[in-house]
N, C-alpha and C positions, 0 to 999 in steps of 0.2 A: 276356892273351888266351887262353892255353892253359888256364887255370883255368876260364874261362867255357865253353870248348868241352867240357872234362871234365864240368862241372856239367850242361850241356845233354845230353850223351850219357848220363850217368847217369840223368837224369830220363826220357829217352826209353826207356831200358831198363826203368825202373819202370813206364812207361806200357804197354809190351808185356807185362810180367808181370801187370799189373792187367787187361789185356784178356783174357789167357788164363785168369786166375783167374775172371773173370766168366763165361767160356765153360764152365769146369769146374763152377762153381756152378750154372749154368743146366742143364747135363746131369744133374748129381747130384741137385739138389734138386727138379727138375721144376717150378720156379716156386712152390714152397711157402714159401720164405723170402725175405728181402730181401737176402741176400748178393750176388746178381747185381747188383742195383741199386746196392748199396754199392760194389762193385768198379768198376762203370762210372762212378759218381760220382767216385771217386778218380781214375780215368783222365782225366775231364774236367777236374778240378781241377789235375792235374799238367800237362795240356796248356796250360791257361791260364797257369800259372806259367812254362812254357817260352816261350810267346809273349811274356809280359811281360819275361822276362830278355833275350830276343833284341832286343826293342824298346829297352830301356834301354841295352843294350850298343851298339846302333847309334847311338842319340842321343848317348851320351857319347863315342863314338869308339873304344871298346874293340875293336869289330870294324868292319871296313871293308866297305862294300857296293860292288858293281860299278857303274860309271856306266851310266846309261841311254843307249844310242846315239841314240835319237831326239831327245834334247835337246842333243847336241853340235853345235857350230858347224861350218861347212865347212872350217875351217883344220886339221883333223886327218886329212888324207888321206895323210900320209907325206911324207918328205923328197924333194924334186925332182919331185913330181907336179904336173902342170899344174892350175891353178885356173881351170876354165872355169865361172864363175858364169853361170847362165841359159842355157848352151849345151846342146843336146840330146845325149844319150848316143849314140854311134855303135852300129851293129849289133854285137851281141855285147858290149855294155857291162856295167856293173855289175849283178850279180844275174841275168844270163842264163845263167851256168854255162859260158860259153865262155871259153877262154883267149885272152888278147891276145898277139900275137906281135910 
């Protein structure tokens, strides 16, 4: 897992370098050469490689994703918490920002 993170960070560093080299060529050449387009093409290619690596690592289980809370069932409210299925939340309930006493 550490190797995948290192590779992704290294590629992200190359993406930033490619972005700034494209800016440099844009200012220096004033649009007369293709070096700006080439630098930005490299950046796009590296970005695609990073996305593919992250997708493969996620599918193979090398990296773990956080679970989506909207897909969790109601049984994950904590130990000892009452399970009021179908009951309305009282004033100051979940999401209101008020503390329960």
